[in-house]
N, C-alpha and C positions, 0 to 999 in steps of 0.2 A: 601389775598394770593399774597406773596410778591415775584416778579420776578424778579425783578432790583435789581442792585449793584454788588458789586464784589462776584466773586464764595467763597460758604463758606463749599467746601469739601476737603477733602486730596487731594492735587493737584498731590501727589505720587502714587493714586489708578492707577491700571492697566486701567479700563474705561475711568476715568477722564482724562487721559493724550491724548485720543482719538483726532481726527479732529473734531472741531465744527461741522460741516457739516456733517461730520458721526454719531455724536450724533442725532442730530436732525433729518437727515435719518432714524435712526434706531427707533427712538419715533414715527416717522410717520408711518412708517413700522408697527410698533409693535402697533400701536392705531387704525388704520384705519380700520383693518378688524373686530374689536371689535364692529363697529357699524353695520354692518350685520345680527347681530342677537339679539332678544331680550330676550334670556335664562339668565339665572344667573350663569350659570356653565362658559362660557366663559369668563365672566371679574372675575369672583373667581380666575379663575386659571390664568389668567392674572396679577392679584393682587398677589397673590401667587410667581410668576417670578419675579414680579420688587421689592417685599420686600426682596426675595432672594438675587438680584444681587446690593442690594443698598450697602454692604462694599466693592464691587468692583468698585463702583464709589466713595467710600470713604465719602457717605453722612451719617451724624448719623440720626438714628431716631427721634430724637428730633426736630433736623432742618426740617426734611421733614414733621413733624406734624405742628409745627410753620409758614410754608410757605403753608400748605394745610388747615388749620383750615377752610377758609372760604366755603370749599366744604362741610362740616358738616351741614351750611345752606341750600345748595343748597340741599341735601340728605333728610331735614327736611321739605324742601318746595315741592320735589317731592311726599313724603310720604304722607304728607297733601292734595295734588293734588289728588294723586290717590285715596284715602279714600273716597274723598269729590266729585271727576268728574269722577270716571271710567267709560266706558261706560259699559264693559263687567264685571259680578260681578261670574264667575263660581267656580264650586269648593264648598265644603263644608262651613256652615257658621262658623266663629270662632267668632265674635263680633258684635254686632247690637247697633250703636250708633244714636238712634232715626229714622229717615228716611235711614240713611246710614249704609249699610250692607256691614261688611270686611269679606271678604271671603279668601278660600286659593289661589283663581286666583290672586284675587287685590294684597295679599301679594307677590306672584310669581312675578308679572309682576313690582312691585315697586322696590323690592328687586332686580331684572334684570337691572333698570333703575339706579339704586343709585349705585351697583358693577360697571356700567360702567362708570359713571361722575368720579368716584376715579380711574378706570383704563386706562382711556382715560386721564385723568389731571395729574396723577404722571408722566409718561414718561418727560413729557413738564417740570414739577418743576424740574425735577432729572438733566436734560439737562441746565437750567440757573442756577442750583446752583452749576455746575460743570465746566460753561464755561466763561471764561471773556467776556465782551460785544466787547472790541476791537477784538479779538481774532475770534469772530464769525463773525464780519463785514471783518474783512480781510478774511477768511477761505470764506465767501458768495462769495467774487468779484474773489478769486484768485481759486477756486478749483469749486465753483456752477455758474462760471460766471455771476454772477446777476451785475446789471448795478451798478457801482460805484456811481452815485447819489443816488438810492435806499438804499444801503448798510449804506453810510455814513448818510444817513436822517436818517435812522432806527435807526442807533447806537446813534446820538445827541436825538433824539427821547426818545430813552431807558435810556439814561444816565439823562434824566431829568425826568424821573416818581417819583423818592423819592422827587422831589421839591413840586410834587403837595400835597404830607401829610404835607408837612412842610409849606405850604403856606395856607391850610386848616386850619391850626391849628391857623397860625397867622390870617386870617382873623375871626374866631372864637373867640379870644382875643379879637381883636380889635372890633367886635360887642360887645363882653360883657363889655368893658371898655365904651362904649358909650350907656350902659344901655339897649340894646337890648338881651332881655332873655325870653324864653318861659315858665319860671317858670314850673307851674304843670300844664299847658295847653298843650295837644299833638299836637292839631292843630296849636298851635303857635310854637310848634318845628318845625311841619313840614313844614310850612309856612318859617319858618327861614333858614331849611335844603337846600327848595326849591332854596332861593335866595341865600345862599353861595355858592349851587353848580352851578347857574347863574354866580356868581361872579369869580368862579375860573375858569371856563370855557371862558370868557373873559381874564382872565388873560394869560391863557394858551396858546389862540389863539395871542393873543400881543405879545407875548413871542416868540411862533413859527415865528411869522413875524419877529421879531427882528434876531431872528436865522438865517433864513433863507437869508435874504439880508447880512448880515455877512458873512455867507459861501459863497455865490455868491461875496461879494468884496474881497475872498481870493481864487477866482478862484477853487472851488470846482466845476462848472459847464462848466469849460471852454472848456472841449472836449480832454483836453490834456492828451497823457496816462501818467496813476499816476505810483509812486513806492510805494513800501511798505516796511515799517522799520521791519514787522514782516512776516518773509516765512512759510505758512501753507502748509504742505506737506501731501500728502494723500497716505497712504502706504497699506500694505496689512491686518495688523493689523486692520485698517477702513473698508478695504471692508470686512474683517469676521467678524466685529460687525454690518453691515449692512445685510449680508446674515444669521447670527445669530438670529437678529431681525425677518426677515421673516420667519425663519424655527421655532421659538417659538410660532411665530402668528398664523402660520398655525397649529401647534401641539395644541393649544388651540381648534381652531375651529374645528379641525379632531377628538379630544377626544368629544368635546358637539355632533359631528353629530354622532359617533358611539355610544354614551352612549344613545341616542335620545331624548336630551335636547334642539337641536338646533332649534331655534323659527325663521325663518329668516323674516327681517322686511318688504320685498316684496314679496308677494304670501303666 
């Protein structure tokens, strides 16, 4: 799931033009209430709303699919875990896989969890697909009153994320050039994966230390009030976006309660 990089949406779309803090806040307001229930109806309604709003954010379905494909791996993991380790297997029996009984209750809970993963993750993917990282950092400082040190440090880290994929490829090619290859042995591939990941972590830490030293040398932590080249304005349309996200999330929960599907996580 790619979150880093420049925005890939139509910047002229009405919701893509909104303040980055407003879009981020709307994503949180819309996603967090979905964690209160285990039923599949609430996240299904949320997903329908998110997909219906894609044109207003200027995000194409293919872009969303390209950035969200790892969620399918999470969905498959949830399904397998529920089939193998579900504590309660209520409802009629659908399939018997040896000692594992797949019932309607297991399928319902698994479906609710899978839909919730997509419904919670997609708003964040849409926000980052429509937001320039520099604009987001400026808006966090100007509108959300976040500490400049935190915002600028997060921006620097955000900008370095694409380098991790490039460095992983370089490490893999370098090891292959030295004759380090797992061949057809899965354990050897696993061992090489672990050592490559450790080398990537060490390289990332060293780069982070160098970057932090360079930023301190340039006065990023001097405590002097900073100016901003890009002014981020928070207007009525941004407030309306936050209110709309809260109302839509409340409407999904209300519909679930009224139809009898609501299954609270606690209680």
